[in-house]
All heavy atoms as an XYZ file, in Angstrom:
845
protein
N     -44.358     99.552   -193.503
C     -43.506     99.616   -192.333
C     -44.205    100.358   -191.192
O     -44.045     99.987   -190.036
C     -42.191    100.313   -192.689
C     -41.317     99.547   -193.671
S     -40.868     97.912   -193.107
C     -39.687     98.298   -191.887
N     -44.974    101.376   -191.542
C     -45.693    102.123   -190.511
C     -46.745    101.245   -189.837
O     -46.896    101.268   -188.606
C     -46.353    103.363   -191.121
C     -47.088    104.272   -190.159
C     -46.108    104.883   -189.154
C     -47.795    105.364   -190.915
N     -47.438    100.434   -190.626
C     -48.436     99.524   -190.069
C     -47.772     98.483   -189.174
O     -48.271     98.187   -188.082
C     -49.217     98.849   -191.195
C     -50.323     97.897   -190.781
C     -51.420     98.643   -190.042
C     -50.885     97.197   -192.000
N     -46.646     97.956   -189.600
C     -45.916     96.980   -188.769
C     -45.446     97.615   -187.466
O     -45.544     97.002   -186.398
C     -44.720     96.427   -189.534
S     -45.153     95.307   -190.835
N     -44.933     98.828   -187.546
C     -44.479     99.518   -186.339
C     -45.617     99.787   -185.371
O     -45.480     99.602   -184.159
N     -46.768    100.220   -185.901
C     -47.925    100.478   -185.037
C     -48.426     99.187   -184.413
O     -48.802     99.155   -183.232
C     -49.036    101.152   -185.843
N     -48.426     98.094   -185.187
C     -48.851     96.801   -184.658
C     -47.930     96.344   -183.532
O     -48.393     95.930   -182.462
C     -48.887     95.761   -185.784
C     -49.105     94.364   -185.299
C     -50.331     93.971   -184.806
C     -48.079     93.441   -185.338
C     -50.538     92.680   -184.347
C     -48.262     92.149   -184.886
C     -49.496     91.765   -184.394
N     -46.641     96.422   -183.751
C     -45.691     95.989   -182.727
C     -45.774     96.873   -181.479
O     -45.659     96.380   -180.351
C     -44.280     95.981   -183.286
C     -44.008     94.910   -184.338
C     -42.619     95.075   -184.934
C     -44.183     93.525   -183.759
N     -45.972     98.164   -181.667
C     -46.130     99.072   -180.534
C     -47.358     98.705   -179.707
O     -47.309     98.660   -178.475
C     -46.226    100.517   -181.051
C     -46.423    101.543   -179.985
C     -45.400    101.854   -179.104
C     -47.631    102.205   -179.856
C     -45.575    102.814   -178.117
C     -47.826    103.157   -178.884
C     -46.796    103.457   -178.007
N     -48.475     98.429   -180.386
C     -49.705     98.072   -179.679
C     -49.557     96.740   -178.944
O     -49.938     96.612   -177.780
C     -50.878     98.007   -180.660
N     -48.981     95.758   -179.612
C     -48.842     94.435   -178.999
C     -47.890     94.485   -177.806
O     -48.153     93.894   -176.756
C     -48.368     93.406   -180.047
C     -47.936     92.110   -179.405
C     -49.474     93.136   -181.049
N     -46.802     95.205   -177.944
C     -45.835     95.303   -176.846
C     -46.459     95.952   -175.615
O     -46.284     95.479   -174.484
C     -44.624     96.092   -177.299
C     -43.575     96.254   -176.239
C     -42.392     97.067   -176.717
O     -42.157     97.156   -177.932
O     -41.702     97.629   -175.851
N     -47.204     97.013   -175.819
C     -47.805     97.701   -174.678
C     -48.985     96.938   -174.095
O     -49.211     96.978   -172.886
C     -48.204     99.121   -175.071
C     -46.999    100.006   -175.196
O     -46.225    100.131   -174.264
N     -46.812    100.594   -176.360
N     -49.731     96.219   -174.918
C     -50.805     95.383   -174.381
C     -50.246     94.191   -173.611
O     -50.822     93.785   -172.599
C     -51.723     94.921   -175.505
C     -52.594     96.020   -176.033
S     -53.676     95.422   -177.319
C     -54.590     96.893   -177.681
N     -49.130     93.644   -174.067
C     -48.476     92.566   -173.316
C     -47.941     93.096   -171.984
O     -47.986     92.395   -170.970
C     -47.357     91.946   -174.137
N     -47.459     94.315   -171.974
C     -47.028     94.925   -170.719
C     -48.180     95.110   -169.758
O     -48.035     94.909   -168.546
N     -49.342     95.460   -170.290
C     -50.529     95.594   -169.449
C     -50.967     94.227   -168.920
O     -51.351     94.101   -167.756
C     -51.649     96.246   -170.256
C     -52.882     96.707   -169.519
C     -52.528     97.728   -168.450
C     -53.869     97.319   -170.497
N     -50.872     93.198   -169.753
C     -51.194     91.842   -169.291
C     -50.213     91.358   -168.232
O     -50.587     90.619   -167.326
C     -51.172     90.862   -170.468
C     -52.405     90.797   -171.334
C     -52.154     89.911   -172.540
C     -53.593     90.302   -170.551
N     -48.966     91.775   -168.350
C     -47.948     91.352   -167.380
C     -48.272     91.845   -165.977
O     -47.854     91.231   -164.995
C     -46.571     91.850   -167.808
N     -49.015     92.932   -165.869
C     -49.429     93.411   -164.554
C     -50.445     92.471   -163.908
O     -50.525     92.380   -162.695
C     -50.031     94.814   -164.660
C     -49.073     95.927   -165.070
C     -49.842     97.216   -165.270
C     -47.988     96.094   -164.041
N     -51.239     91.787   -164.734
C     -52.264     90.895   -164.214
C     -51.689     89.552   -163.772
O     -52.054     89.037   -162.733
C     -53.350     90.679   -165.276
C     -54.399     89.697   -164.856
C     -55.357     90.040   -163.917
C     -54.428     88.416   -165.386
C     -56.327     89.141   -163.517
C     -55.388     87.509   -165.001
C     -56.324     87.871   -164.071
O     -57.278     86.973   -163.673
N     -50.802     88.986   -164.584
C     -50.232     87.680   -164.269
C     -49.074     87.843   -163.290
O     -48.242     88.721   -163.438
C     -49.761     86.983   -165.550
C     -50.899     86.617   -166.452
C     -51.172     87.364   -167.574
C     -51.703     85.537   -166.164
C     -52.225     87.035   -168.408
C     -52.760     85.200   -166.987
C     -53.022     85.951   -168.107
N     -49.019     86.979   -162.306
C     -48.029     87.107   -161.231
C     -46.657     86.554   -161.601
O     -45.658     87.011   -161.076
C     -48.535     86.404   -159.975
C     -49.811     87.003   -159.439
C     -49.537     88.383   -158.899
N     -50.767     88.971   -158.398
C     -51.037     90.238   -158.447
N     -50.186     91.081   -158.964
N     -52.164     90.706   -157.987
N     -46.609     85.551   -162.482
C     -45.313     84.957   -162.836
C     -45.121     85.004   -164.351
O     -46.084     85.122   -165.119
C     -45.227     83.485   -162.367
O     -46.203     82.713   -163.066
C     -45.441     83.380   -160.866
N     -43.871     84.875   -164.751
C     -43.555     84.855   -166.179
C     -44.142     83.611   -166.847
O     -44.544     83.651   -167.999
C     -42.048     84.878   -166.388
C     -41.399     86.176   -166.019
C     -39.907     86.094   -166.248
C     -39.192     87.291   -165.694
N     -37.739     87.182   -165.854
N     -44.185     82.507   -166.108
C     -44.697     81.262   -166.664
C     -46.174     81.376   -167.021
O     -46.592     80.958   -168.107
C     -44.477     80.113   -165.675
C     -44.995     78.751   -166.121
C     -44.241     78.274   -167.357
C     -44.864     77.752   -165.003
N     -46.979     81.956   -166.151
C     -48.406     82.074   -166.453
C     -48.653     83.043   -167.606
O     -49.525     82.801   -168.439
C     -49.202     82.518   -165.214
O     -48.663     83.737   -164.721
C     -49.205     81.453   -164.149
N     -47.876     84.101   -167.691
C     -47.998     85.027   -168.816
C     -47.623     84.334   -170.117
O     -48.324     84.459   -171.123
C     -47.117     86.263   -168.601
C     -47.089     87.263   -169.761
C     -48.464     87.856   -170.002
C     -46.067     88.344   -169.491
N     -46.546     83.572   -170.101
C     -46.112     82.849   -171.301
C     -47.155     81.818   -171.713
O     -47.456     81.677   -172.900
C     -44.760     82.169   -171.054
O     -43.822     83.164   -170.644
C     -44.261     81.485   -172.297
N     -47.708     81.095   -170.762
C     -48.738     80.114   -171.079
C     -49.978     80.779   -171.668
O     -50.558     80.286   -172.630
C     -49.120     79.321   -169.829
C     -48.070     78.349   -169.400
C     -48.416     77.679   -168.078
O     -49.233     78.183   -167.306
N     -47.792     76.544   -167.824
N     -50.377     81.906   -171.116
C     -51.526     82.616   -171.663
C     -51.259     83.055   -173.101
O     -52.120     82.890   -173.975
C     -51.871     83.836   -170.808
C     -52.926     84.701   -171.431
C     -54.261     84.339   -171.367
C     -52.579     85.871   -172.098
C     -55.241     85.127   -171.956
C     -53.541     86.661   -172.685
C     -54.878     86.288   -172.612
N     -50.092     83.615   -173.352
C     -49.781     84.100   -174.696
C     -49.691     82.965   -175.710
O     -50.086     83.128   -176.866
C     -48.496     84.914   -174.671
C     -48.595     86.244   -173.917
C     -47.240     86.931   -173.858
C     -49.632     87.149   -174.540
N     -49.193     81.800   -175.287
C     -49.129     80.642   -176.188
C     -50.537     80.177   -176.542
O     -50.845     79.922   -177.711
C     -48.301     79.508   -175.552
C     -48.499     78.200   -176.292
C     -46.830     79.881   -175.532
N     -51.408     80.060   -175.555
C     -52.765     79.590   -175.822
C     -53.654     80.647   -176.462
O     -54.688     80.334   -177.030
C     -53.408     79.050   -174.544
C     -52.813     77.749   -174.106
C     -52.082     77.667   -172.948
C     -52.965     76.606   -174.875
C     -51.521     76.472   -172.545
C     -52.412     75.404   -174.491
C     -51.686     75.335   -173.320
N     -53.257     81.891   -176.401
C     -54.009     82.976   -177.035
C     -53.688     83.091   -178.526
O     -54.540     83.471   -179.317
C     -53.690     84.300   -176.333
C     -54.140     85.524   -177.083
C     -55.480     85.895   -177.093
C     -53.242     86.307   -177.790
C     -55.903     87.004   -177.786
C     -53.657     87.420   -178.485
C     -54.982     87.765   -178.484
O     -55.395     88.864   -179.180
N     -52.473     82.736   -178.917
C     -52.016     83.023   -180.275
C     -52.792     82.287   -181.357
O     -53.111     82.883   -182.388
C     -50.521     82.746   -180.394
O     -50.262     81.383   -180.147
N     -53.113     81.014   -181.198
C     -53.831     80.283   -182.247
C     -55.256     80.802   -182.441
O     -55.635     81.109   -183.585
C     -53.831     78.783   -181.965
C     -54.537     77.947   -183.038
C     -53.809     78.076   -184.369
C     -54.622     76.511   -182.611
N     -56.065     80.952   -181.389
C     -57.395     81.532   -181.624
C     -57.332     82.955   -182.183
O     -58.161     83.334   -183.010
C     -58.060     81.522   -180.246
C     -57.326     80.513   -179.467
C     -55.925     80.498   -179.999
N     -56.357     83.719   -181.754
C     -56.228     85.083   -182.268
C     -55.932     85.070   -183.759
O     -56.482     85.877   -184.519
C     -55.124     85.825   -181.522
N     -55.084     84.158   -184.206
C     -54.772     84.076   -185.632
C     -55.979     83.593   -186.423
O     -56.230     84.069   -187.527
C     -53.571     83.148   -185.860
C     -53.161     83.072   -187.294
C     -52.505     84.123   -187.897
C     -53.439     81.952   -188.047
C     -52.132     84.069   -189.230
C     -53.077     81.881   -189.371
C     -52.423     82.943   -189.959
N     -56.740     82.648   -185.862
C     -57.893     82.108   -186.580
C     -58.974     83.150   -186.814
O     -59.632     83.149   -187.861
C     -58.469     80.907   -185.827
C     -57.614     79.650   -185.853
C     -58.226     78.574   -184.964
C     -57.446     79.131   -187.264
N     -59.197     84.045   -185.864
C     -60.247     85.053   -186.056
C     -59.688     86.414   -186.462
O     -60.399     87.411   -186.423
C     -61.132     85.194   -184.800
C     -60.353     85.725   -183.608
C     -61.825     83.898   -184.479
C     -61.231     86.064   -182.416
N     -58.439     86.454   -186.876
C     -57.822     87.731   -187.222
C     -58.282     88.281   -188.565
O     -58.146     89.463   -188.830
C     -56.301     87.590   -187.241
O     -55.903     86.753   -188.310
N     -58.804     87.438   -189.441
C     -59.205     87.909   -190.754
C     -58.236     87.534   -191.850
O     -58.408     87.926   -192.996
N     -57.219     86.772   -191.539
C     -56.233     86.383   -192.564
C     -56.690     85.148   -193.322
O     -56.562     85.081   -194.536
C     -54.874     86.127   -191.917
C     -53.805     85.795   -192.917
C     -53.286     86.785   -193.735
C     -53.332     84.503   -193.066
C     -52.311     86.496   -194.668
C     -52.361     84.200   -193.999
C     -51.851     85.203   -194.791
O     -50.900     84.907   -195.721
N     -57.235     84.162   -192.625
C     -57.631     82.911   -193.269
C     -58.941     83.088   -194.031
O     -59.076     82.654   -195.162
C     -57.736     81.784   -192.230
C     -56.357     81.542   -191.614
C     -58.266     80.515   -192.847
C     -56.347     80.579   -190.466
N     -59.933     83.712   -193.413
C     -61.176     84.031   -194.096
C     -61.551     85.465   -193.762
O     -61.198     85.988   -192.716
C     -62.309     83.060   -193.746
C     -62.569     82.892   -192.307
C     -63.301     83.699   -191.495
C     -62.083     81.851   -191.475
N     -63.304     83.232   -190.220
C     -62.559     82.088   -190.182
C     -61.292     80.723   -191.689
C     -62.273     81.253   -189.122
C     -61.013     79.903   -190.630
C     -61.501     80.165   -189.367
N     -62.267     86.108   -194.675
C     -62.549     87.536   -194.494
C     -63.506     87.817   -193.343
O     -64.285     86.969   -192.922
C     -63.158     87.955   -195.829
C     -63.588     86.709   -196.488
C     -62.761     85.601   -195.945
N     -63.432     89.019   -192.885
C     -64.252     89.472   -191.757
C     -65.744     89.375   -192.062
O     -66.548     89.072   -191.181
C     -63.863     90.914   -191.451
C     -64.666     91.595   -190.413
C     -64.264     93.052   -190.279
O     -63.259     93.485   -190.848
O     -65.001     93.754   -189.579
N     -66.137     89.594   -193.297
C     -67.545     89.569   -193.669
C     -68.147     88.171   -193.554
O     -69.355     88.028   -193.432
C     -67.736     90.069   -195.111
C     -67.340     91.501   -195.315
C     -65.849     91.697   -195.520
O     -65.095     90.739   -195.647
N     -65.418     92.942   -195.532
N     -67.319     87.137   -193.576
C     -67.811     85.762   -193.485
C     -67.918     85.277   -192.039
O     -68.382     84.165   -191.807
C     -66.892     84.831   -194.273
N     -67.514     86.075   -191.085
C     -67.545     85.675   -189.679
C     -68.917     85.978   -189.065
O     -69.551     86.973   -189.411
C     -66.488     86.441   -188.878
C     -65.088     86.143   -189.238
S     -63.974     87.113   -188.204
C     -62.478     86.982   -189.132
N     -69.374     85.118   -188.138
C     -70.602     85.442   -187.401
C     -70.408     86.689   -186.544
O     -69.278     87.091   -186.253
C     -70.823     84.214   -186.515
C     -69.937     83.152   -187.042
C     -68.845     83.817   -187.801
N     -71.483     87.288   -186.096
C     -71.446     88.567   -185.386
C     -70.570     88.585   -184.147
O     -69.764     89.494   -183.967
N     -70.688     87.589   -183.268
C     -69.910     87.593   -182.030
C     -68.424     87.382   -182.309
O     -67.574     87.989   -181.667
C     -70.456     86.549   -181.007
C     -69.767     86.703   -179.658
C     -70.297     85.141   -181.529
C     -70.154     87.935   -178.908
N     -68.111     86.552   -183.290
C     -66.704     86.322   -183.652
C     -66.120     87.585   -184.275
O     -64.972     87.951   -184.009
C     -66.575     85.118   -184.603
C     -67.132     83.851   -183.957
C     -65.135     84.920   -185.034
C     -66.406     83.418   -182.704
N     -66.911     88.272   -185.080
C     -66.448     89.535   -185.679
C     -66.169     90.564   -184.580
O     -65.174     91.288   -184.634
C     -67.494     90.062   -186.636
C     -67.031     91.277   -187.407
C     -68.068     91.769   -188.371
N     -68.467     90.707   -189.274
C     -69.615     90.704   -189.931
N     -70.462     91.689   -189.807
N     -69.906     89.718   -190.740
N     -67.024     90.629   -183.564
C     -66.811     91.555   -182.449
C     -65.534     91.202   -181.693
O     -64.748     92.089   -181.336
C     -68.013     91.530   -181.506
C     -67.832     92.384   -180.290
C     -67.887     93.757   -180.379
C     -67.572     91.805   -179.060
C     -67.707     94.557   -179.263
C     -67.386     92.586   -177.929
C     -67.463     93.961   -178.037
N     -65.296     89.909   -181.426
C     -64.068     89.489   -180.749
C     -62.840     89.806   -181.593
O     -61.780     90.146   -181.062
C     -64.121     88.000   -180.424
C     -65.134     87.585   -179.367
C     -65.192     86.072   -179.250
C     -64.808     88.222   -178.037
N     -62.971     89.699   -182.903
C     -61.852     90.026   -183.790
C     -61.503     91.507   -183.708
O     -60.327     91.881   -183.747
C     -62.184     89.639   -185.226
N     -62.496     92.359   -183.577
C     -62.255     93.804   -183.491
C     -61.520     94.188   -182.222
O     -60.908     95.250   -182.154
C     -63.558     94.578   -183.567
C     -64.231     94.544   -184.893
C     -63.669     94.253   -186.102
C     -65.602     94.808   -185.149
N     -64.613     94.313   -187.089
C     -65.809     94.652   -186.532
C     -66.676     95.149   -184.350
C     -67.047     94.840   -187.131
C     -67.903     95.338   -184.941
C     -68.090     95.184   -186.323
N     -61.570     93.352   -181.196
C     -60.935     93.674   -179.915
C     -59.437     93.358   -179.879
O     -58.771     93.753   -178.929
C     -61.627     92.911   -178.783
C     -63.065     93.298   -178.512
C     -63.636     92.419   -177.409
C     -63.186     94.761   -178.162
N     -58.930     92.665   -180.871
C     -57.522     92.287   -180.841
C     -56.734     93.034   -181.915
O     -57.219     93.273   -183.019
C     -57.378     90.791   -181.003
C     -57.917     90.278   -182.308
C     -57.666     88.814   -182.454
O     -56.844     88.257   -181.756
N     -58.348     88.192   -183.369
N     -55.508     93.408   -181.621
C     -54.712     94.173   -182.588
C     -54.316     93.374   -183.828
O     -54.101     93.949   -184.888
C     -53.481     94.601   -181.795
C     -53.425     93.713   -180.622
C     -54.816     93.261   -180.348
N     -54.238     92.071   -183.708
C     -53.846     91.242   -184.853
C     -54.834     91.377   -186.002
O     -54.450     91.314   -187.166
C     -53.727     89.779   -184.406
C     -53.214     88.779   -185.427
C     -51.807     89.159   -185.871
C     -53.217     87.382   -184.839
N     -56.080     91.607   -185.695
C     -57.116     91.740   -186.726
C     -56.797     92.884   -187.686
O     -56.863     92.727   -188.900
C     -58.480     91.961   -186.073
C     -59.540     92.388   -187.028
N     -60.114     91.534   -187.925
C     -60.111     93.599   -187.238
C     -61.001     92.194   -188.646
N     -61.016     93.451   -188.233
N     -56.443     94.024   -187.134
C     -56.224     95.206   -187.970
C     -55.009     95.045   -188.875
O     -55.027     95.465   -190.034
C     -56.096     96.448   -187.096
C     -57.352     96.694   -186.303
C     -57.419     96.398   -184.958
C     -58.483     97.193   -186.928
C     -58.586     96.602   -184.231
C     -59.656     97.402   -186.221
C     -59.696     97.097   -184.880
O     -60.850     97.290   -184.183
N     -53.968     94.423   -188.362
C     -52.787     94.204   -189.193
C     -53.050     93.140   -190.253
O     -52.676     93.302   -191.425
C     -51.605     93.798   -188.318
N     -53.704     92.057   -189.880
C     -53.920     90.953   -190.819
C     -54.889     91.306   -191.937
O     -54.733     90.848   -193.061
C     -54.418     89.708   -190.075
C     -53.353     89.000   -189.327
S     -52.094     88.402   -190.466
C     -50.869     87.890   -189.312
N     -55.902     92.106   -191.635
C     -56.827     92.526   -192.692
C     -56.068     93.282   -193.774
O     -56.247     93.036   -194.970
C     -57.973     93.387   -192.100
C     -58.736     94.115   -193.181
C     -58.903     92.517   -191.294
N     -55.194     94.178   -193.356
C     -54.425     94.947   -194.338
C     -53.381     94.090   -195.043
O     -53.186     94.221   -196.253
C     -53.767     96.147   -193.660
C     -54.796     97.177   -193.245
O     -55.804     97.327   -193.949
O     -54.586     97.824   -192.208
N     -52.719     93.207   -194.319
C     -51.739     92.325   -194.965
C     -52.423     91.402   -195.976
O     -51.891     91.126   -197.047
C     -50.982     91.498   -193.936
C     -50.055     92.300   -193.083
C     -49.780     91.907   -191.789
C     -49.455     93.455   -193.547
C     -48.930     92.642   -190.994
C     -48.610     94.199   -192.764
C     -48.337     93.794   -191.476
N     -53.629     90.939   -195.652
C     -54.375     90.088   -196.580
C     -54.737     90.872   -197.832
O     -54.591     90.371   -198.948
C     -55.642     89.566   -195.895
C     -56.450     88.616   -196.728
C     -57.607     88.058   -195.880
N     -58.290     87.015   -196.555
C     -59.353     87.201   -197.329
N     -59.837     88.419   -197.496
N     -59.925     86.187   -197.922
N     -55.212     92.096   -197.666
C     -55.549     92.929   -198.825
C     -54.323     93.232   -199.679
O     -54.401     93.209   -200.906
C     -56.205     94.237   -198.374
C     -57.619     94.073   -197.906
C     -58.516     93.584   -199.030
O     -58.424     94.037   -200.167
N     -59.380     92.641   -198.705
N     -53.205     93.496   -199.032
C     -51.977     93.760   -199.776
C     -51.518     92.532   -200.552
O     -51.041     92.642   -201.679
C     -50.875     94.234   -198.827
C     -51.047     95.635   -198.270
C     -50.034     95.897   -197.169
C     -50.913     96.668   -199.377
N     -51.672     91.351   -199.965
C     -51.256     90.124   -200.646
C     -52.180     89.789   -201.816
O     -51.723     89.301   -202.845
C     -51.227     88.966   -199.655
N     -53.480     90.050   -201.675
C     -54.429     89.685   -202.719
C     -54.519     90.717   -203.829
O     -54.605     90.350   -205.011
C     -55.819     89.470   -202.112
C     -55.967     88.269   -201.188
C     -57.358     88.239   -200.573
C     -55.710     86.981   -201.952
N     -54.518     92.001   -203.482
C     -54.750     93.033   -204.497
C     -53.582     93.989   -204.684
O     -53.575     94.758   -205.635
C     -55.998     93.861   -204.144
O     -55.774     94.552   -202.921
C     -57.221     92.982   -204.022
N     -52.639     93.996   -203.761
C     -51.505     94.906   -203.876
C     -51.755     96.272   -203.278
O     -50.892     97.146   -203.342
N     -52.929     96.487   -202.698
C     -53.237     97.763   -202.065
C     -54.234     97.555   -200.940
O     -54.959     96.572   -200.917
C     -53.816     98.747   -203.074
C     -55.108     98.276   -203.703
C     -55.598     99.236   -204.757
O     -55.028    100.304   -204.945
N     -56.656     98.878   -205.449
N     -54.242     98.485   -200.003
C     -55.198     98.448   -198.899
C     -55.616     99.878   -198.590
O     -54.772    100.713   -198.269
C     -54.578     97.788   -197.662
O     -55.470     97.848   -196.590
N     -56.895    100.116   -198.691
C     -57.408    101.474   -198.478
C     -57.491    101.843   -197.001
O     -57.584    103.018   -196.672
C     -58.780    101.605   -199.121
N     -57.435    100.859   -196.122
C     -57.657    101.135   -194.698
C     -56.390    101.060   -193.862
O     -56.474    101.135   -192.635
C     -58.677    100.136   -194.128
O     -58.179     98.822   -194.310
C     -60.025    100.274   -194.799
N     -55.223    100.946   -194.461
C     -54.014    100.753   -193.663
C     -53.717    101.964   -192.791
O     -53.234    101.814   -191.673
C     -52.809    100.400   -194.532
C     -52.255    101.549   -195.306
C     -52.583    101.930   -196.558
C     -51.269    102.470   -194.850
N     -51.875    103.043   -196.916
C     -51.053    103.399   -195.880
C     -50.552    102.616   -193.663
C     -50.159    104.438   -195.769
C     -49.663    103.658   -193.550
C     -49.461    104.560   -194.606
N     -53.996    103.159   -193.256
C     -53.735    104.359   -192.456
C     -54.629    104.441   -191.227
O     -54.172    104.774   -190.128
N     -55.913    104.138   -191.418
C     -56.851    104.138   -190.290
C     -56.458    103.064   -189.289
O     -56.454    103.299   -188.072
C     -58.294    103.918   -190.800
C     -58.717    105.088   -191.674
C     -59.260    103.718   -189.649
C     -59.988    104.857   -192.449
N     -56.109    101.880   -189.792
C     -55.732    100.788   -188.893
C     -54.426    101.083   -188.165
O     -54.275    100.734   -186.992
C     -55.640     99.474   -189.666
C     -56.975     98.963   -190.095
N     -57.126     97.944   -191.004
C     -58.238     99.328   -189.756
C     -58.407     97.701   -191.187
N     -59.100     98.543   -190.437
N     -53.482    101.729   -188.827
C     -52.237    102.100   -188.159
C     -52.512    103.111   -187.040
O     -51.927    103.011   -185.951
C     -51.241    102.680   -189.164
N     -53.419    104.040   -187.280
C     -53.785    105.013   -186.226
C     -54.507    104.327   -185.070
O     -54.253    104.658   -183.896
C     -54.652    106.118   -186.813
S     -53.763    107.230   -187.904
N     -55.398    103.374   -185.367
C     -56.085    102.634   -184.306
C     -55.092    101.834   -183.463
O     -55.186    101.803   -182.235
C     -57.127    101.688   -184.901
C     -58.417    102.316   -185.393
C     -59.254    101.285   -186.144
C     -59.203    102.874   -184.229
N     -54.140    101.191   -184.125
C     -53.135    100.412   -183.397
C     -52.246    101.312   -182.553
O     -51.932    100.987   -181.402
C     -52.300     99.589   -184.378
C     -53.020     98.412   -185.020
C     -52.186     97.831   -186.156
C     -53.336     97.351   -183.997
N     -51.842    102.443   -183.113
C     -51.014    103.373   -182.342
C     -51.786    103.925   -181.148
O     -51.245    104.048   -180.044
C     -50.528    104.509   -183.237
N     -53.057    104.235   -181.341
C     -53.889    104.714   -180.239
C     -54.070    103.665   -179.155
O     -54.003    103.972   -177.959
N     -54.295    102.409   -179.554
C     -54.421    101.325   -178.574
C     -53.118    101.137   -177.812
O     -53.124    100.884   -176.597
C     -54.821    100.030   -179.266
N     -51.998    101.286   -178.505
C     -50.701    101.178   -177.840
C     -50.464    102.293   -176.841
O     -49.941    102.061   -175.751
N     -50.859    103.500   -177.193
C     -50.699    104.633   -176.280
C     -51.587    104.458   -175.038
O     -51.152    104.704   -173.908
C     -51.012    105.963   -177.003
C     -51.163    107.106   -176.028
C     -49.933    106.273   -178.028
N     -52.819    104.018   -175.247
C     -53.725    103.796   -174.110
C     -53.191    102.692   -173.207
O     -53.182    102.829   -171.973
C     -55.143    103.482   -174.614
C     -55.748    104.721   -175.243
C     -56.027    102.951   -173.488
C     -57.035    104.481   -175.996
N     -52.723    101.584   -173.806
C     -52.162    100.485   -173.004
C     -50.910    100.936   -172.271
O     -50.704    100.575   -171.107
C     -51.864     99.284   -173.892
N     -50.071    101.748   -172.918
C     -48.869    102.250   -172.259
C     -49.220    103.158   -171.085
O     -48.590    103.110   -170.035
C     -47.989    103.000   -173.260
N     -50.247    103.988   -171.268
C     -50.688    104.874   -170.191
C     -51.126    104.086   -168.974
O     -50.702    104.366   -167.851
C     -51.820    105.776   -170.691
C     -52.452    106.588   -169.607
C     -51.806    107.703   -169.090
C     -53.689    106.239   -169.083
C     -52.380    108.450   -168.074
C     -54.269    106.967   -168.070
C     -53.618    108.083   -167.569
N     -51.980    103.088   -169.178
C     -52.473    102.295   -168.059
C     -51.367    101.441   -167.433
O     -51.347    101.230   -166.225
C     -53.667    101.433   -168.460
C     -54.931    102.215   -168.557
C     -55.535    102.430   -169.787
C     -55.516    102.771   -167.432
C     -56.696    103.156   -169.884
C     -56.678    103.507   -167.514
C     -57.274    103.712   -168.756
N     -50.448    100.964   -168.266
C     -49.328    100.175   -167.727
C     -48.470    101.051   -166.818
O     -48.120    100.652   -165.709
C     -48.482     99.613   -168.868
O     -49.297     98.782   -169.696
C     -47.329     98.766   -168.322
N     -48.135    102.234   -167.282
C     -47.307    103.131   -166.475
C     -48.046    103.638   -165.244
O     -47.425    103.882   -164.199
C     -46.830    104.302   -167.326
C     -45.839    103.939   -168.432
C     -45.551    105.146   -169.309
C     -44.572    103.369   -167.843
N     -49.355    103.769   -165.344
C     -50.140    104.240   -164.206
C     -50.182    103.213   -163.082
O     -50.138    103.570   -161.910
C     -51.562    104.556   -164.658
C     -52.432    105.118   -163.568
C     -53.801    105.474   -164.104
C     -54.660    106.004   -162.962
N     -55.996    106.339   -163.409
N     -50.237    101.939   -163.446
C     -50.390    100.892   -162.432
C     -49.118    100.146   -162.093
O     -49.157     99.209   -161.304
C     -51.470     99.895   -162.866
C     -52.837    100.533   -162.879
C     -53.499    100.744   -164.075
C     -53.426    100.957   -161.706
C     -54.739    101.339   -164.095
C     -54.676    101.565   -161.717
C     -55.327    101.754   -162.919
O     -56.540    102.355   -162.935
N     -47.981    100.528   -162.642
C     -46.712     99.896   -162.266
C     -46.375    100.340   -160.852
O     -46.415    101.521   -160.512
C     -45.581    100.300   -163.248
C     -44.227     99.889   -162.699
C     -45.819     99.669   -164.591
N     -46.042     99.375   -160.034
C     -45.782     99.673   -158.614
C     -44.312     99.827   -158.359
O     -43.454     99.299   -158.891
C     -46.352     98.566   -157.747
C     -47.845     98.508   -157.884
C     -48.406     97.355   -157.082
C     -49.901     97.299   -157.329
N     -50.534     96.196   -156.727
């Protein structure tokens, strides 16, 4: 539950930061729709991170879905994940940073 909460916090605040860039709700919605499939494909759920080429692995590290999916995949396959605490802290930190910048630039 803590990992899910940190993931949702990070995604919500990053979407708020993206909303500052896009001028209309339609363009933001279109971006999020077209972003979701590639994000899921390189998140680490379908195939492990170690099997990804270097540039794809780097792009995966930049998105919050990667950290949640790696742990969810480990939990589904083995019943445990040694990195869920670190990933929850990374997601919470990314959410706090995104929230800071969103609040700083809201007009």
